[in-house]
FIDOPA-969889 format. One line per field, with one value per residue (C-alpha): residue number from 1; residue in three letters; z, x, y. Coordinates in nm, 3 decimals. Layout:
N
resi <- (NUM,...)
resn <- (ALA,...)
w <- (Z,...)
u <- (X,...)
v <- (Y,...)
//
This chain:
549
resi <- (1,2,3,4,5,6,7,8,9,10,11,12,13,14,15,16,17,18,19,20,21,22,23,24,25,26,27,28,29,30,31,32,33,34,35,36,37,38,39,40,41,42,43,44,45,46,47,48,49,50,51,52,53,54,55,56,57,58,59,60,61,62,63,64,65,66,67,68,69,70,71,72,73,74,75,76,77,78,79,80,81,82,83,84,85,86,87,88,89,90,91,92,93,94,95,96,97,98,99,100,101,102,103,104,105,106,107,108,109,110,111,112,113,114,115,116,117,118,119,120,121,122,123,124,125,126,127,128,129,130,131,132,133,134,135,136,137,138,139,140,141,142,143,144,145,146,147,148,149,150,151,152,153,154,155,156,157,158,159,160,161,162,163,164,165,166,167,168,169,170,171,172,173,174,175,176,177,178,179,180,181,182,183,184,185,186,187,188,189,190,191,192,193,194,195,196,197,198,199,200,201,202,203,204,205,206,207,208,209,210,211,212,213,214,215,216,217,218,219,220,221,222,223,224,225,226,227,228,229,230,231,232,233,234,235,236,237,238,239,240,241,242,243,244,245,246,247,248,249,250,251,252,253,254,255,256,257,258,259,260,261,262,263,264,265,266,267,268,269,270,271,272,273,274,275,276,277,278,279,280,281,282,283,284,285,286,287,288,289,290,291,292,293,294,295,296,297,298,299,300,301,302,303,304,305,306,307,308,309,310,311,312,313,314,315,316,317,318,319,320,321,322,323,324,325,326,327,328,329,330,331,332,333,334,335,336,337,338,339,340,341,342,343,344,345,346,347,348,349,350,351,352,353,354,355,356,357,358,359,360,361,362,363,364,365,366,367,368,369,370,371,372,373,374,375,376,377,378,379,380,381,382,383,384,385,386,387,388,389,390,391,392,393,394,395,396,397,398,399,400,401,402,403,404,405,406,407,408,409,410,411,412,413,414,415,416,417,418,419,420,421,422,423,424,425,426,427,428,429,430,431,432,433,434,435,436,437,438,439,440,441,442,443,444,445,446,447,448,449,450,451,452,453,454,455,456,457,458,459,460,461,462,463,464,465,466,467,468,469,470,471,472,473,474,475,476,477,478,479,480,481,482,483,484,485,486,487,488,489,490,491,492,493,494,495,496,497,498,499,500,501,502,503,504,505,506,507,508,509,510,511,512,513,514,515,516,517,518,519,520,521,522,523,524,525,526,527,528,529,530,531,532,533,534,535,536,537,538,539,540,541,542,543,544,545,546,547,548,549)
resn <- (UNK,UNK,UNK,UNK,UNK,UNK,UNK,UNK,UNK,UNK,UNK,UNK,UNK,UNK,UNK,UNK,UNK,UNK,UNK,UNK,UNK,UNK,UNK,UNK,UNK,UNK,UNK,UNK,UNK,UNK,UNK,UNK,UNK,UNK,UNK,UNK,UNK,UNK,UNK,UNK,UNK,UNK,UNK,UNK,UNK,UNK,UNK,UNK,UNK,UNK,UNK,UNK,UNK,UNK,UNK,UNK,UNK,UNK,UNK,UNK,UNK,UNK,UNK,UNK,UNK,UNK,UNK,UNK,UNK,UNK,UNK,UNK,UNK,UNK,UNK,UNK,UNK,UNK,UNK,UNK,UNK,UNK,UNK,UNK,UNK,UNK,UNK,UNK,UNK,UNK,UNK,UNK,UNK,UNK,UNK,UNK,UNK,UNK,UNK,UNK,UNK,UNK,UNK,UNK,UNK,UNK,UNK,UNK,UNK,UNK,UNK,UNK,UNK,UNK,UNK,UNK,UNK,UNK,UNK,UNK,UNK,UNK,UNK,UNK,UNK,UNK,UNK,UNK,UNK,UNK,UNK,UNK,UNK,UNK,UNK,UNK,UNK,UNK,UNK,UNK,UNK,UNK,UNK,UNK,UNK,UNK,UNK,UNK,UNK,UNK,UNK,UNK,UNK,UNK,UNK,UNK,UNK,UNK,UNK,UNK,UNK,UNK,UNK,UNK,UNK,UNK,UNK,UNK,UNK,UNK,UNK,UNK,UNK,UNK,UNK,UNK,UNK,UNK,UNK,UNK,UNK,UNK,UNK,UNK,UNK,UNK,UNK,UNK,UNK,UNK,UNK,UNK,UNK,UNK,UNK,UNK,UNK,UNK,UNK,UNK,UNK,UNK,UNK,UNK,UNK,UNK,UNK,UNK,UNK,UNK,UNK,UNK,UNK,UNK,UNK,UNK,UNK,UNK,UNK,UNK,UNK,UNK,UNK,UNK,UNK,UNK,UNK,UNK,UNK,UNK,UNK,UNK,UNK,UNK,UNK,UNK,UNK,UNK,UNK,UNK,UNK,UNK,UNK,UNK,UNK,UNK,UNK,UNK,UNK,UNK,UNK,UNK,UNK,UNK,UNK,UNK,UNK,UNK,UNK,UNK,UNK,UNK,UNK,UNK,UNK,UNK,UNK,UNK,UNK,UNK,UNK,UNK,UNK,UNK,UNK,UNK,UNK,UNK,UNK,UNK,UNK,UNK,UNK,UNK,UNK,UNK,UNK,UNK,UNK,UNK,UNK,UNK,UNK,UNK,UNK,UNK,UNK,UNK,UNK,UNK,UNK,UNK,UNK,UNK,UNK,UNK,UNK,UNK,UNK,UNK,UNK,UNK,UNK,UNK,UNK,UNK,UNK,UNK,UNK,UNK,UNK,UNK,UNK,UNK,UNK,UNK,UNK,UNK,UNK,UNK,UNK,UNK,UNK,UNK,UNK,UNK,UNK,UNK,UNK,UNK,UNK,UNK,UNK,UNK,UNK,UNK,UNK,UNK,UNK,UNK,UNK,UNK,UNK,UNK,UNK,UNK,UNK,UNK,UNK,UNK,UNK,UNK,UNK,UNK,UNK,UNK,UNK,UNK,UNK,UNK,UNK,UNK,UNK,UNK,UNK,UNK,UNK,UNK,UNK,UNK,UNK,UNK,UNK,UNK,UNK,UNK,UNK,UNK,UNK,UNK,UNK,UNK,UNK,UNK,UNK,UNK,UNK,UNK,UNK,UNK,UNK,UNK,UNK,UNK,UNK,UNK,UNK,UNK,UNK,UNK,UNK,UNK,UNK,UNK,UNK,UNK,UNK,UNK,UNK,UNK,UNK,UNK,UNK,UNK,UNK,UNK,UNK,UNK,UNK,UNK,UNK,UNK,UNK,UNK,UNK,UNK,UNK,UNK,UNK,UNK,UNK,UNK,UNK,UNK,UNK,UNK,UNK,UNK,UNK,UNK,UNK,UNK,UNK,UNK,UNK,UNK,UNK,UNK,UNK,UNK,UNK,UNK,UNK,UNK,UNK,UNK,UNK,UNK,UNK,UNK,UNK,UNK,UNK,UNK,UNK,UNK,UNK,UNK,UNK,UNK,UNK,UNK,UNK,UNK,UNK,UNK,UNK,UNK,UNK,UNK,UNK,UNK,UNK,UNK,UNK,UNK,UNK,UNK,UNK,UNK,UNK,UNK,UNK,UNK,UNK,UNK,UNK,UNK,UNK,UNK,UNK,UNK,UNK,UNK,UNK,UNK,UNK,UNK,UNK,UNK,UNK,UNK,UNK,UNK,UNK,UNK,UNK,UNK,UNK,UNK,UNK,UNK,UNK,UNK,UNK,UNK,UNK,UNK,UNK,UNK,UNK,UNK,UNK,UNK,UNK,UNK,UNK,UNK,UNK)
w <- (6.798,6.782,6.902,7.204,7.118,7.301,7.471,7.241,7.144,7.391,7.666,8.005,8.124,8.411,8.675,8.602,8.959,8.869,8.607,8.879,9.044,8.718,8.557,8.855,8.866,8.497,8.547,8.848,8.663,8.402,8.613,8.814,8.520,8.370,8.708,8.734,8.389,8.478,8.823,8.709,8.796,9.144,9.204,9.108,9.362,9.640,9.616,9.537,9.235,8.859,8.597,8.460,8.794,8.781,8.416,8.520,8.778,8.512,8.266,8.520,8.587,8.220,8.207,8.502,8.360,8.009,8.134,8.381,8.219,8.054,8.382,8.561,8.328,8.401,8.776,8.730,8.613,8.904,9.184,9.028,8.856,9.142,9.388,9.151,9.112,9.490,9.541,9.267,9.430,9.767,9.610,9.414,9.724,9.933,9.652,9.644,10.019,10.003,9.711,9.908,10.199,10.000,10.124,9.847,9.482,9.585,9.798,9.521,9.272,9.504,9.578,9.241,8.974,9.128,9.356,9.158,8.833,8.970,9.111,8.775,8.605,8.822,8.808,8.437,8.283,8.551,8.486,8.112,8.169,8.422,8.183,7.913,8.154,8.306,8.004,7.664,7.347,7.354,7.725,7.662,7.378,7.598,7.895,7.695,7.543,7.891,7.995,7.683,7.729,8.096,8.005,7.763,8.018,8.271,8.027,7.957,8.310,8.478,8.380,8.524,8.860,8.866,8.776,9.036,9.325,9.237,9.214,9.515,9.753,9.671,9.419,9.721,9.783,9.451,9.582,9.919,9.726,9.521,9.835,9.974,9.647,9.653,9.999,9.864,9.562,9.788,9.998,9.682,9.515,9.641,9.352,9.115,9.015,8.880,8.861,9.187,9.045,9.105,8.814,8.836,8.612,8.705,8.620,8.384,8.574,8.314,8.049,8.283,8.325,7.953,7.856,8.128,8.039,7.664,7.684,7.945,7.727,7.419,7.602,7.795,7.479,7.299,7.590,7.610,7.234,7.244,7.467,7.347,6.978,6.746,6.547,6.580,6.950,7.139,7.512,7.486,7.795,7.567,7.191,7.049,6.712,6.716,6.724,6.989,7.246,7.139,6.847,7.038,7.339,7.117,6.942,7.278,7.383,7.058,7.104,7.451,7.313,7.043,7.318,7.499,7.196,7.159,7.528,7.508,7.205,7.380,7.690,7.478,7.286,7.618,7.749,7.999,8.062,7.891,8.020,7.714,7.438,7.131,6.916,7.029,6.797,6.503,6.567,6.303,6.471,6.798,6.624,6.430,6.745,6.931,6.643,6.655,7.032,6.983,6.706,6.907,7.209,6.990,6.834,7.160,7.372,7.083,7.048,7.424,7.437,7.166,7.231,7.591,7.461,7.226,7.497,7.781,7.615,7.314,7.450,7.814,7.964,8.303,8.371,8.473,8.164,7.950,8.105,8.044,7.673,7.657,7.804,7.461,7.394,7.720,7.678,7.313,7.372,7.662,7.477,7.157,7.338,7.488,7.144,7.046,7.088,6.892,6.609,6.590,6.487,6.158,6.105,6.156,6.400,6.102,5.945,6.278,6.349,5.997,6.029,6.370,6.221,5.941,6.200,6.389,6.073,5.996,6.354,6.295,5.982,6.172,6.446,6.192,6.067,6.423,6.542,6.504,6.711,6.841,6.989,6.827,7.103,6.877,6.609,6.876,7.050,6.720,6.656,7.006,6.962,6.634,6.801,7.088,6.851,6.662,6.981,7.118,6.811,6.847,7.220,7.156,6.959,7.030,7.382,7.277,6.959,7.144,7.432,7.213,6.993,7.258,7.507,7.878,7.967,7.767,7.871,8.136,7.893,7.630,7.889,7.950,7.576,7.544,7.801,7.687,7.339,7.488,7.700,7.411,7.192,7.459,7.482,7.105,7.069,7.320,7.175,6.811,6.842,7.052,6.789,6.504,6.695,6.800,6.463,6.275,6.520,6.473,6.093,6.072,6.309,6.120,5.791,5.931,6.068,5.745,5.546,5.779,5.585,5.902,6.056,5.959,5.800,6.106,6.322,6.079,6.050,6.429,6.469,6.211,6.410,6.758,6.664,6.457,6.777,6.848,7.001,7.311,7.304,7.532,7.546,7.341,7.672,7.761,7.419,7.467,7.813,7.675,7.406,7.644,7.731,7.373,7.153,6.918,6.884,7.019,6.666,6.589,6.914,6.833,6.484,6.630,6.880,6.593,6.394,6.690,6.735,6.369,6.395,6.694,6.484,6.202,6.438,6.607,6.275,6.136,6.457,6.473,6.104,6.134,6.440,6.293,5.979,6.189,6.200,5.821,5.806,6.060,5.810,5.627,5.934,5.976,5.716,5.971,6.217,6.236,5.926,6.055,6.312,6.686,6.701,6.487,6.678,6.856,6.919,6.685,6.562,6.437,6.713,6.960,7.325,7.522,7.776,8.129,8.323)
u <- (7.801,7.566,7.211,7.114,6.917,6.669,6.760,6.813,6.498,6.420,6.655,6.488,6.553,6.307,6.125,5.770,5.658,5.532,5.302,5.124,5.022,4.949,4.765,4.535,4.467,4.374,4.136,3.980,3.920,3.693,3.534,3.278,3.116,3.040,2.908,2.681,2.535,2.406,2.282,2.055,1.726,1.849,1.975,1.633,1.472,1.726,1.703,1.330,1.391,1.344,1.574,1.649,1.810,2.047,2.124,2.216,2.459,2.624,2.635,2.797,3.075,3.174,3.134,3.367,3.640,3.621,3.617,3.907,4.147,4.367,4.393,4.468,4.761,4.901,4.867,5.082,5.362,5.303,5.288,5.504,5.347,5.373,5.233,4.947,4.880,4.862,4.643,4.412,4.388,4.303,4.026,3.902,3.906,3.715,3.461,3.425,3.368,3.104,2.936,2.922,2.735,2.536,2.181,2.049,2.103,2.275,2.532,2.577,2.642,2.895,3.082,3.079,3.024,3.229,3.499,3.570,3.565,3.813,4.031,4.042,4.135,4.450,4.533,4.501,4.729,4.993,4.970,5.020,5.317,5.482,5.464,5.631,5.898,5.970,5.986,6.153,6.156,5.964,5.890,5.707,5.502,5.409,5.325,5.086,4.937,4.869,4.699,4.482,4.391,4.302,4.082,3.888,3.879,3.726,3.451,3.375,3.417,3.227,2.883,2.970,3.081,2.798,2.543,2.671,2.692,2.364,2.180,2.337,2.467,2.455,2.614,2.758,3.009,3.180,3.267,3.375,3.613,3.737,3.817,4.015,4.205,4.292,4.448,4.660,4.768,4.872,5.082,5.249,5.292,5.651,5.728,5.660,5.963,6.008,6.291,6.368,6.366,6.047,5.876,5.850,5.545,5.226,4.862,4.676,4.347,4.173,4.262,4.152,3.813,3.766,3.867,3.653,3.347,3.391,3.449,3.176,2.915,3.008,3.014,2.693,2.508,2.628,2.526,2.181,2.123,1.940,1.670,1.680,1.712,1.988,1.790,1.421,1.333,1.209,1.209,1.445,1.423,1.400,1.358,1.551,1.402,1.205,1.515,1.657,1.893,2.168,2.327,2.315,2.492,2.754,2.805,2.850,3.103,3.296,3.300,3.452,3.711,3.802,3.844,4.063,4.292,4.317,4.405,4.668,4.835,4.832,5.003,5.272,5.331,5.384,5.621,5.371,5.311,4.988,4.765,4.860,5.105,4.882,5.193,5.192,4.898,5.122,5.309,5.144,5.191,5.047,4.748,4.677,4.711,4.461,4.213,4.255,4.196,3.877,3.761,3.851,3.647,3.363,3.332,3.391,3.138,2.892,2.894,2.889,2.578,2.389,2.501,2.368,2.035,2.017,2.116,1.906,1.602,1.543,1.691,1.590,1.931,2.025,2.335,2.548,2.453,2.523,2.866,2.959,2.881,3.102,3.403,3.552,3.601,3.789,4.011,4.098,4.157,4.395,4.585,4.636,4.704,5.009,5.126,5.251,5.627,5.611,5.410,5.647,5.925,5.746,5.495,5.477,5.231,5.045,4.981,4.888,4.632,4.493,4.445,4.281,4.035,3.948,3.882,3.651,3.451,3.446,3.331,3.045,2.943,2.953,2.736,2.484,2.452,2.430,2.151,1.854,1.541,1.714,2.062,2.330,2.591,2.867,2.830,2.801,3.118,3.309,3.192,3.298,3.638,3.704,3.598,3.839,4.127,4.071,4.046,4.354,4.560,4.468,4.539,4.880,4.996,4.805,4.923,5.282,5.247,5.094,5.343,5.646,5.561,5.694,5.976,5.942,5.865,5.539,5.410,5.166,5.013,4.981,4.831,4.559,4.494,4.496,4.226,4.024,4.013,3.909,3.630,3.504,3.500,3.307,3.044,3.013,2.985,2.702,2.515,2.566,2.461,2.160,2.048,2.093,1.923,1.613,1.581,1.603,1.366,1.105,1.130,1.118,0.820,0.615,0.695,0.603,0.271,0.184,0.255,0.060,-0.241,-0.432,-0.436,-0.713,-0.621,-0.735,-0.480,-0.193,-0.276,-0.291,0.036,0.206,0.115,0.191,0.520,0.667,0.795,1.013,1.002,1.176,1.376,1.174,1.096,0.817,0.650,0.629,0.477,0.220,0.132,0.087,-0.151,-0.352,-0.601,-0.649,-0.952,-0.750,-0.826,-0.581,-0.459,-0.405,-0.216,0.009,0.064,0.194,0.413,0.560,0.615,0.797,1.016,1.114,1.184,1.411,1.623,1.645,1.730,2.006,2.155,2.158,2.310,2.585,2.664,2.673,2.899,3.138,3.154,3.337,3.630,3.636,3.628,3.911,4.141,4.170,4.338,4.606,4.847,5.051,5.095,5.456,5.524,5.841,5.920,5.959,6.323,6.245,5.940,6.057,6.045,5.920,6.274,6.301,6.535,6.422,6.368,6.690,6.718,6.653,6.971)
v <- (-5.057,-5.354,-5.299,-5.507,-5.813,-6.027,-6.347,-6.643,-6.821,-7.096,-6.969,-6.920,-6.566,-6.517,-6.714,-6.823,-6.752,-6.402,-6.557,-6.753,-6.426,-6.242,-6.534,-6.589,-6.214,-6.214,-6.508,-6.335,-6.008,-6.168,-6.441,-6.249,-6.072,-6.414,-6.527,-6.224,-6.279,-6.628,-6.522,-6.239,-6.411,-6.504,-6.150,-6.012,-6.245,-6.182,-5.803,-5.796,-5.575,-5.571,-5.719,-5.372,-5.277,-5.575,-5.505,-5.150,-5.292,-5.511,-5.222,-4.990,-5.244,-5.246,-4.870,-4.803,-5.026,-4.883,-4.524,-4.550,-4.797,-4.530,-4.339,-4.667,-4.724,-4.380,-4.433,-4.743,-4.516,-4.279,-4.537,-4.805,-5.104,-5.350,-5.097,-5.010,-5.383,-5.423,-5.117,-5.238,-5.581,-5.425,-5.215,-5.516,-5.739,-5.485,-5.460,-5.839,-5.848,-5.575,-5.753,-6.078,-5.916,-5.660,-5.609,-5.383,-5.302,-4.978,-5.163,-5.421,-5.142,-4.977,-5.300,-5.472,-5.208,-4.926,-5.071,-5.387,-5.190,-4.933,-5.210,-5.386,-5.057,-5.046,-5.417,-5.492,-5.223,-5.285,-5.659,-5.617,-5.386,-5.618,-5.912,-5.705,-5.584,-5.925,-6.154,-6.135,-6.344,-6.669,-6.630,-6.303,-6.452,-6.747,-6.522,-6.304,-6.618,-6.754,-6.429,-6.430,-6.794,-6.744,-6.446,-6.666,-6.947,-6.709,-6.613,-6.980,-7.121,-6.836,-6.970,-7.312,-7.173,-6.922,-7.185,-7.431,-7.184,-7.015,-7.347,-7.522,-7.254,-6.884,-6.650,-6.466,-6.746,-6.668,-6.323,-6.459,-6.684,-6.388,-6.188,-6.483,-6.526,-6.156,-6.203,-6.491,-6.284,-5.998,-6.237,-6.369,-6.029,-6.017,-6.252,-5.963,-5.763,-5.414,-5.158,-4.981,-4.627,-4.428,-4.256,-3.876,-3.862,-3.679,-3.743,-3.513,-3.499,-3.282,-3.538,-3.818,-3.652,-3.593,-3.947,-4.106,-3.897,-3.951,-4.324,-4.358,-4.190,-4.394,-4.728,-4.657,-4.557,-4.870,-5.093,-4.930,-4.935,-5.269,-5.119,-4.757,-4.840,-4.720,-4.461,-4.539,-4.508,-4.813,-4.726,-4.430,-4.202,-3.898,-3.874,-3.577,-3.476,-3.798,-4.021,-4.251,-4.101,-4.347,-4.155,-3.826,-3.974,-4.140,-3.805,-3.628,-3.890,-3.855,-3.476,-3.517,-3.761,-3.507,-3.246,-3.499,-3.536,-3.157,-3.125,-3.400,-3.240,-2.902,-3.042,-3.208,-2.883,-2.701,-2.967,-3.107,-3.476,-3.593,-3.870,-4.073,-3.994,-3.999,-4.033,-4.397,-4.454,-4.367,-4.693,-4.908,-5.246,-5.107,-4.952,-5.269,-5.479,-5.260,-5.293,-5.671,-5.678,-5.478,-5.713,-6.025,-5.916,-5.795,-6.142,-6.331,-6.140,-6.121,-6.498,-6.551,-6.335,-6.523,-6.882,-6.896,-6.763,-7.061,-7.309,-7.168,-7.009,-7.231,-7.555,-7.509,-7.589,-7.447,-7.238,-7.537,-7.741,-7.434,-7.389,-7.752,-7.716,-7.407,-7.592,-7.684,-7.311,-7.266,-7.573,-7.507,-7.136,-7.194,-7.467,-7.270,-6.943,-7.113,-7.229,-6.882,-6.943,-7.268,-7.113,-6.816,-7.051,-7.107,-6.824,-6.449,-6.290,-6.146,-6.485,-6.646,-6.373,-6.397,-6.772,-6.722,-6.470,-6.710,-6.982,-6.746,-6.686,-7.060,-7.131,-6.887,-7.077,-7.407,-7.257,-7.129,-7.487,-7.619,-7.386,-7.621,-7.695,-8.008,-7.963,-8.182,-8.204,-8.336,-8.067,-7.801,-7.924,-7.915,-7.559,-7.454,-7.617,-7.436,-7.110,-7.177,-7.253,-6.928,-6.724,-6.899,-6.813,-6.446,-6.452,-6.610,-6.304,-5.984,-5.905,-5.966,-5.759,-5.463,-5.455,-5.530,-5.232,-4.993,-4.961,-5.030,-4.668,-4.675,-5.017,-4.891,-4.641,-4.911,-5.145,-4.887,-4.858,-5.236,-5.298,-4.998,-5.154,-5.487,-5.338,-5.128,-5.441,-5.631,-5.356,-5.331,-5.709,-5.736,-5.438,-5.531,-5.892,-5.787,-5.539,-5.787,-6.068,-5.875,-5.704,-6.034,-6.204,-5.931,-5.936,-6.316,-6.342,-6.081,-6.257,-6.599,-6.476,-6.295,-6.613,-6.845,-6.978,-7.077,-6.729,-6.483,-6.152,-5.958,-6.144,-6.090,-5.719,-5.678,-5.871,-5.651,-5.341,-5.477,-5.648,-5.364,-5.197,-5.500,-5.847,-5.981,-6.305,-6.536,-6.906,-7.058,-7.153,-6.784,-6.710,-6.986,-6.853,-6.500,-6.630,-6.848,-6.573,-6.453,-6.516,-6.735,-7.103,-7.361,-7.438,-7.071,-7.019,-7.316,-7.177,-6.849,-7.037,-7.241,-6.922,-6.769,-7.079,-7.065,-6.692,-6.760,-6.996,-6.743,-6.457,-6.655,-6.761,-6.407,-6.269,-6.532,-6.497,-6.119,-6.112,-6.371,-6.158,-5.897,-6.141,-6.144,-5.763,-5.745,-5.917,-5.584,-5.431,-5.698,-5.560,-5.364,-5.648,-5.775,-5.980,-6.138,-6.400,-6.362,-6.256,-5.949,-5.822,-5.513,-5.146,-4.874,-4.805,-5.161,-5.274,-5.540,-5.454,-5.469,-5.744,-5.609,-5.539)
//
C-alpha cells in the first residue's frame, strides 16, 4: 500500500483567509514589546517611578511567556486549537485594555506583563499548530515563512510606531489599537478551521508547575545578569559565597527542569499523559530546528538591543528616526521569509539555513565596520538589509521544519516548545549582548584613561578603582555633565569624554561581533536539519504528513 503523500508542489489546497487572522495575530504578539522598549522614559515620567520598575515590567512579560508557553500548547490540545486561540485573544485583549488605562506600575504589570503574557502563551502555540494542520507542501512552507517574517517585522516596526505615538500622542493609544484589533480577529476567527473531534487529553499540573518555575528562574536570572553580574556581583540582591546570585538561580532553575523531566518520564511509564512527550526531542530534525530558533532569536534580539544604543545614545537619534533606519531589516526579512517555497525547489532546508546563518555573521562584520562616530546611512542600510535577508532565510524554513517533524496530534506540544525556544533565545540574546557590551566598554575605558598622556597618575589610579565595578552605557553629554563639578581642568574633562566615546565604539563593536559569532557557532547544529527538498520533508518515520481529509 502506498503511503499518502502531500499535495503536488504548487497546487493550492487551502484558503489563505486563515493566514490573515494568524498573520495579524503573530504581528500583534511581538509588536507591543518593541513599543514598550522605546517608551521607557515616558513610562517613567507618566507613572512617577524609576527606570528599574519599568524594566521589571518588561522583564516579567518575557518571563510569563517563557514560563507558560509549554502549558499553553497543552491547553490547545485540551480546549481545541481554535478555542485556545480565541481564549488567548480575549485574555490578551483585556490585558491591552487594562494597560491602556493603567494608573500605576502595579496595574501596568497586571495588564501587560501578566494578562498579555498569558494570552500570548495560549495564542502562539495554537497558531503554530493551526498553520501546520491547515496547509501542506509549498503552502505550509510559505505560511510559516510569512509568520516568521511578520514576527521580525513587528520587532523592527515596533520602534517606529512606539516612537511616533509616544512623541505625538501617547503610548497608551498603541494598546487601545491592539484591543480593537483583537476584537476584529475574534470576529474573523470563524475563518480558522480545525477537526471537529474533541481531544480527551488532560493537563499535568504538577509538570506545568515544575516547567514554569524552572524556566522562570532560568530566564529571570539571565535577564537580570547584566545588573546582578554573572559571577562577580555588581548589584546582586544577595551574594552567596561572595558570588552573584545569577549562577545560583540558574542552577535552581535547571534543578527544577531536571525534576520536570523525571516527572514526565514517570507519568509516561505509568501510562499517564505528560505535559510534553520528551521523546519528541529524540526527533533529530525537530531538535535541530529548536536549536536554530533559539540561535536566531538570540542573534536578532541581541543585535536589536545593541543597534538602538548606537543610534540613540551615541548618534542622538530619537525613537522614530531609529525605527526608520531599522526598516530595511523588516522589509528584507518579510520578503525573503516568503521565498521559502521557491528556494525549496532548488535547495534543501539545511543549506538554506546554513546560508542564512552565514549571512547573519557577515551582517555582523558589516556592522562592526559601520559603527563609527559619524553614522554612514548607506553602509548602515546595507548592513541592515543583509541582516534582514539572513533572518528571512531562517524564518522561511524553521517553522516548517519544526512542525513538519511531527504528526498533527503533536503540533500543539511542538508549538509550545517552539515558542519556548524563541523566548529563551530572546532573553539570552539581550543578556549576553548586555554583558559583552558593558564588560568591553569598562575594559576599553580603563585602558584609554591609563594610556592618556594628559591625565595625571592620580586621576588614572582613581579611575581604575572607581570604574572596575562597571560602567553604564550613557551619552557623552551625560559623561561631560558628570565631570563638570570635578577638580579636573576643562582639557582633562574633554580627554575623559573622548576616551569614553572611543570606548563606546569599541564596546559596541565587540558586542556585535560576539553576538553575530553565535550564528557561526550554530552552523555546527545544522547537520540534522532536513537535507532533502520540500516534497521529502515529513514525519519522523520518513513519510510525509498525510493530506487532511
